[in-house]
N, C-alpha and C positions, 0 to 999 in steps of 0.2 A: 504493500500500500504506500503510495507516494503522498507525503504530507506537504503542506505549504512551505516547510523549512527545507525540504529536499530540493536539490537542483538537478534536473535530468540532463544528461548529455543530449546533444542534438539527435543522435541516432536513436537513443532510447525514446525520446519524445516522438520522433517520426514513426517508430514501430507502434506506439500507442495510437497515434493518429490513423495509421493504416488499419489496425484492428478495429477501431471505431467505425471507419468507413465500411469495412466488410460487414460488421455487425448491423450497419444501417442499410444494407442491401446493395451496396456498390459492387459491381462485378466487372466494370470496364473503366479504366482510367487512361486518359490521354496525357502524355508527358511531353512537355516542351523542355528541351535541355537547358541547364543552367547550373551555376556553381552553388548559389545560396540555397537552391531547392534540392541539393544533392542528398541530404539525409532522407528526404521523402523518396527520392529516386531509388536509393539503395534499399530502403524498407519495402518499397513496392516490388523491386526485383526479387527480394526474398519471398514475398507473398506469391508472386507469379510462379517462381520455381516450385513452390509448395502446391501449385494448382488451385489457388484461391481467387485469382483475379487475372484478367487479360489486360496487357498494356499495349498502347498504341503510341508510337513516337512521332512527333511532328516538329519540324524546326520553326514553323511559323505559328505564333501564338493565336493569331486570328483564326487560322484553319484548325488549330487544336481545339479552340472553343466550339467551332461549328461542328467538328467531328464528334465531340462529346455531346453536343445537342442532338445530332442524328442518332447516336447510340442510345440516348435516353428516349427519344421518340420511338425507336424500333423495339426496344426492350421493355418499355413502359416501366422503367426502374431508374433510380438516380444514377447518373454517370458523372465522373469527376474529371477535372482538367487541372493539371499541376503546372505552375510557372515559377520562374525565378522572380527576383524583385525588379523594380523600376518600370520601364516602358513595357516590359513583357506583360505586366498585369493590365495595363491600359489597352493593349491589343485585344483583350477579351470583351471589351465593352459592347461591340455589335452583337456578339452571340448572347451576352447576358441580357441585352435589351430585348432581343427576339424571345429568349426564354421567359422573360418577365411577362410579355404580352400574350404569349401562347401557353403559359403555365407549365413549363417544362422543368423538371427537377435537375437542374444543372448545378453541380457543386464545384465552386472555384476554390482551389487550395493554392494560395499565393504565399510564397516564401518571402521573408523580410529580414532586414538587418536588425540586430538587437537594439534596444533602446539607447544604449550609450553611443551608438553611431549616428543616430538621428540628429539633424541640425548641425552636423559637423562638416558637411560637404563630402561625406564618404561616398565612394563610388556606388552608383545605382541605388541610391537611398532617397526615398520620397515618402509622402504620406499615402499609404495604401488602404487603410481602413476607411470605409464609406466612400471609396473611389467610385462605386457604382450607384451611390445615392439610393433613391427610391426604387431602383430597378431590382434590388434583392430583397428577399423576405427577411433575411437575417444576416448580419455581418458581425464578426467578432475578431478581436486581437488576442493572440495567445503569446505571452511574453516568453522570451528565451529561458529555458530551464523549467517552465511550468508544464504540467500535464495537459494535453489537448483533448483528453477523453470527453469531458463534459461539453466542451465547445463543439466538437465534431458531432456528438450525439444530438445536441440541440439543433445544429444546422441541418442534419438529416431529417429531424422531426419537422422542421419548418419547410424544407424542400419538398417533402412528400405530401404536404397539405394537411398535416395532423394538427396544426394550430387552428383554433376555432375561428370560423368566418374568414379564413384566409386560404386562397387557392394555392396549389403547388407552385413552385417557381425556383429561380436561382438563389443561391446563398453564397456567402464568402467566408472562408476560414483563413485568416491571415496569421501564418505561423512564423514567428521570429526564431532564427537559429544562430547560435554562437559557435565559433570555432572550438573544436575541430568538426568539420563537416563530413568526414569520412568514417567508415567503420574502424573499429580497433583492429590491431594486428591479428588477433585470434579469430575474428569473425569470417564467415564464408557463406556462400549461398547453400541452402539445404539441398539434399539430393532431389533431383528433379522428380516431380510427381506427375501423374497423368492429369491432363486438364479436363475439367468439365466443359461442356459446350454451353456457354452463357448466351443462349439465344431464346427469344420468346417470339412465337409467331402463331397466333390463333388463326390467322388468315381472315379474309373478309367473310362475314357471316350475316345472314338476314335474321331479323327478329319477327316474332308474331305477337300481336296484341289482340284482345277480344274485339269482336265487331262492335261498332258504336251502337249504343242503345237507340231504339226507334223513338224513344221519348225526347231525344235531342232535337232541337229546332233545326230546320234546314237553312243553311246560310251559304252565301257565295264566298267561301273561305279558301285561301290557298295556303299550302304549307311551303315555307321558304327554308331551305336547308343550306346554311352557310358553312364556312370552314369548321371542321371538327364536330359537325352536328351528330354524326354517327348514324347507325342503321335504325335507331329508334324513330328518326324523322320519317323514314320510308314506311316503317310499320304503322305509325300514327296516320299518315296520309291514306294508306291502304285500308286501315280499319274504319276510317271515317268517310271514305269515298271522296277524297279531296285531291285536286291536282297537286303534284309534287314538283317544285321548282328547285333543283338541287345543283349547287356548285360542285365542280369536280372533286375538290378536297373535302367535301362534306362527308364522303364515304356513305352517301345515301342516294347517289345518282344511279338508281337501278329500280327494277320492279315495274308493275303494270301501270302505275299512276305517274311515273316520271315523264316529264315533258322536256325534251332536249333543248331546242332553241327558244327557251321560255322568255329570254330577255327581249327578243324582237316581237313577242306577242303581247307584252304588257300594255302597249298603247291600244290594242284591240279590246282590252277589257278595262279601259280607262273610265273616268267619271262621265264622259259623254257617250259611252257606248250603251247598247241595249242591255247588257249584263255586266255592270261594273263590279269589280272586286269590292266586297264589303269588309272582309277581315283578313288579317295575315297572322299566321302562327309561325314564329321564327325559332328555328333550332340553330344553335351555333352562331357564327359571326359571318354575315354577308358583306363582302368587300369588293366584289369584282366589277360591278357595272353601275353606271349612273341611272339607267332605268329602274333598277332595284332600289337604289337610294331614293329616287323620286317616288316610287311606290310607298316606301316606308314613311315618307314625309307627307303623303296626301292627307289633308285634314279630314276628308270624308271616310278614311279607312281606319278602323280600329285595329290595333295590333297588340300581340302578347308575345313574350319570349319565354321559352321553357328554360328554367334555371333551377334545377334541383340542388346544385351546389354553387358556391361562390365562383365567379369567373374573374379573370385577370384583365380583360380587355376594355372594360368600361367602369365608370364610377356610378354608384347608385344615384338615381335621380337625374342622370344626364341624358337619358334616352326616352323616347316617346312610348316604347312598348311597356306594357304592364308585365312585371316579372311574375311568373307562375311556377310554383315548386313541384306540383304533383300532376300526373297525367289525368286523373279524374277531373280536376279543376280545369285543366287545359281543354279537356273534351267538352265541358260545359261552355267554355268560351268559343271554341271553334264550331261546335255544332256538327252537323253532318251534311255532306253535299248531296244534292239531288243527282239523279242519273243524267239529267240534261246538262247540269253544270260540269260534271267531270267529262262527259262526252264532248262537250264543246271545246274543252281544252285539249283533249286527246286528238280530236279531229283537226283542230287548228295546228297542233304540234306536228302531226303527221304531214299536213300540207306544207308547213314551213320547212320541215326536214327535207321533204321531196324537192321543194324549190331550191333550197340551199345546196343540196347534193347536185342538182342539175347545173347550177352555176359553176360549182367546183369541178364537175366532170367536163365542162366545156373549156377548162384551162389546161393548156398543154403542159405547163411546167408546175412544179409544186409551189405552194404558197402557205402562209401561216395557217389559215383554217383547215386546209386539206392535210397538212402535216399534223395538226392537232387531232383531227378526226382519225387519222391512220394510227398514230401512237396510242390513242385511247382504245381503238379497236383491238390492237394486237398486244397490248401490255398484259403481263401476268406477274404474279408475285408482288413486287413493290413498284409503285410508280411515283416519282418525285417530279413536281411541276415547278419550274422557276417562275419568279415574278415577271412582271411586264406582260408582253403579248402572249407568251406561250400558254399560260393557264387560261387566259381569256379566249384564245383560239379553241381550246378544248371545251370551254364552257359554251361557246357558240355552236361548234360543229360536232362535238363528241356525242354520238347517239347512245342513250342509256341502254345498258345490257338488261336482260331479264333478271339476272342474278348478279350479285357482286363478284367481280373477277379479280381485281387487283386492289390492294390497300394503297390509298393515295395520301401523299404527304406534300405539304408546301409550307414555306416559311411566311405565313400570313399574319404573324403577330404584328410585325411592322412592315411586311411586304418589301423588304430590301432585297437587292440583288447580291449582296455580299455573302460569301461563304456557301454558295449553293452547291458547288461540287463537293466540298467538304461535308456538308450536311448529308448529301446523298451517299457519300462514302460511309459515313457513320451508320446510316440506315441499312445499307447493304451488309456491313460487317456485323451490326447488332442483330439483324434478322437471320443472317445466313441464307437469304433468299436472292434469287435473281432480281435485279433492280434496274429499272429504266428511268433515266433522267431526261426530261425535255426542257431545254432552255435556249434562249437567244444568244447570239454571238457576243453581245456586250456583257451579258451576265456571265457567259463562259470566260471571257477574257478578264473580267473583274476578279475571278477566282481561279485563274490558271494555276496558281501555286498550289491549289488543292489537288492537282494531279501528282504532286511529288510524294512518293512513298519511299522511305529509306530501304536500303537493302535488308531483306529478311522480314520486313513488315508484312502483316497479313494483307493479301490482295483480294478485294471484293469482286464479286461477279456484277459488274456495273457497265451498262450500255448508256453512253451519253449521246443523245441526239441533239445536235447543234443546228438550229435554224439560222443560217448565216446569210444575212442580207446586207452585210458590210456597214452596220450601224444600228441605231436605235429606231425601230419602225413605229413604236407605240405613239410617239409624239405626232406623227402624221395623222393619226386617228383622233387626236384631241384638237383643241382650238389652235394649236400651233400649226397644224396642217393648213388651216385656212389662211393664217398669216403668211405662210410660205407661198401658197398659191397666189396671194395678192401681189407678191413681188415687192412689197413696200419695204421689206427689210433685207433685200438682196439675198446673200447666202448665209445670213446670221442664224436662221433656224437650222439649216443643214449642219453648220459648224458647231453651234452651241448646244443643240438638242440631239440631233441625229448622230453626232460624233463619228463620222465616217472613218474607216480604217482599211488597211490592206494586209492584215496579218495572214500569214500562211499557216492555217490551222493544222495541215498535214505535217509540216515541219515542226510545229510546236508539239504535236502528239509524239512524233519520233524522238524529240528531245527528252521527253518524259518516259519513253519506252511504252507508250500506249498505242494499241492498234488504231488504224484509221481507214475509213471508207467514205468516199464521196458519192452522193446520189443527187439526182435533179428532178426525179418524178416520184409520185406517191407509190407507184408500182414498185420501183426500185427500193423505196423505203420499206414497204411492206415485206419484201423479200429479206431485207437486212434484219428486220425485227423478228422474223421467223427463224433466223439462223441460231443454232445452239450458242450459248454464251458461256464462256469460261474466261475469267479474268476481266480486264477492262478493254473497252473499245469505244471509239468515237465514230459516230455516223454523222457526217456533215451534209446537211441538205442546203444546197446553194440556191438561193432565190433572189428575186429582184423586188425591192420594196417600192420601186417607183410607182407601180400601179396599185398599191395596196388600198389607198383611199378610194379609188374608183371601184375596186373589187367589192369593198364593203358597201358602197352605194348601190351597186347592182344587186348584191344579196338582199339588201333592205327592200329594194323595189320589187324584186321577184317574190320575196316572202309576203310583203304587204298585199300584192295582187292575189296570190294564192290563198292567203288566209281570209281576205275579204270575201272571196267567192264562197268559201266553205261556210263562213259564219252567216253570210246573207242567205245561202241556201237552207241553212238550219233554221 
């Protein structure tokens, strides 16, 4: 028993910290090398040799943080990231911010100089406690020589959502270490033990709920499934006979009530239509489109959000939706849909899908929506969708499957493009499943360092589909596209927003030892997606973004005409 008068060596304190991490459920730790964190690195190496934990080494702390984020997402358990002191800790901020807003149990273990070196100008010494501010659920300093057991245990308690009225999320344990930072002369790694496989993968599954009571009032309600809604949203829509409008990363975009191109249909069920939407039931967080945001803001539409547990992405009282904790209460709010209400959505959805597919079929080369639809159709195991246009292309053109096929992930907490390759790598390693990542070229280049795996590091089965249009196409679909078309700002929009480049992705892949294949049609892409996957490969889809704005205009016109005919005939 260590008392307050005892002073632990750095190695002894690190071993206590590692034991506490393991006791708290941590089975994956991402290590960024450094000297001050050496005691933890040695203690973790001992634990790995004993078969108690899996280590992943990354030289870039930002990628280390996002790899740990992906591991936590895939395993549904806390994952830790270890850094040395100084700027190394600051590089974790983007991953910590994402983990905060997406309620991911990311455990930051930051090494620090002892108190006597602070304020002296000592190398790599700065204030590290509370560096992440409100983005962590708990942060604690452990002085050099003190036992970290209680601090680590409390941090794991907070990270996993055990604190009352607090969602899971990132935490920071800041451990100060004093020289010596290496094991004593008599220490050595234990005899290597067999490693357990620290994977968790229940796979995508559907749920069933009892059919809605006939006593419920008939209402023109829609079920909106945002990010991380889960299969309960699909089950609720099916049980209540309501149309299901599900974003790709909701993991609810399947089943008989799912409407694929829902966002282009919302205007057809607007306040001036014959059958306007009366109520919205929101599961998860809807983030992808302005038509959905406009729907939730309609003053004539009542809305509720299913919230059985605290969430991290909004503050109480800051949204219009009424929070509802139980499914029976939600059922009373939603009511049940009439056959005509659901049929009108399904018929309109089928007409819109047919019109959309017709436009895409008429394009000789691949484009964003056709790539999104193809990736969605052929992905199995795990699917990771990058921010920007990729996830929106799937949302528009990805046809819902009858049953859930792939488990879908996306960094929608703050919807940044940073760390996307590293996140997908963590998901693939944590799940042990084949993983497909769809992202744009700018997102890819932003995290090209995520391709770096040191010699001997575990290699995931990861297929990276890069939609390469030599810049950022999403801005052409926003107001900036109209500014560019006007010519009033010359080439400013192209330079400042589209950020054109001429990077040779094949050469970049070769530099990192990753396979590469270039395709230009959706047929070629489909063949590439069907190929057996072992290790990492990049499938580069080369497209031209010059006509993207016009393509979306043609899609909207075709869908509007087709849906108008169906609804008028009905």
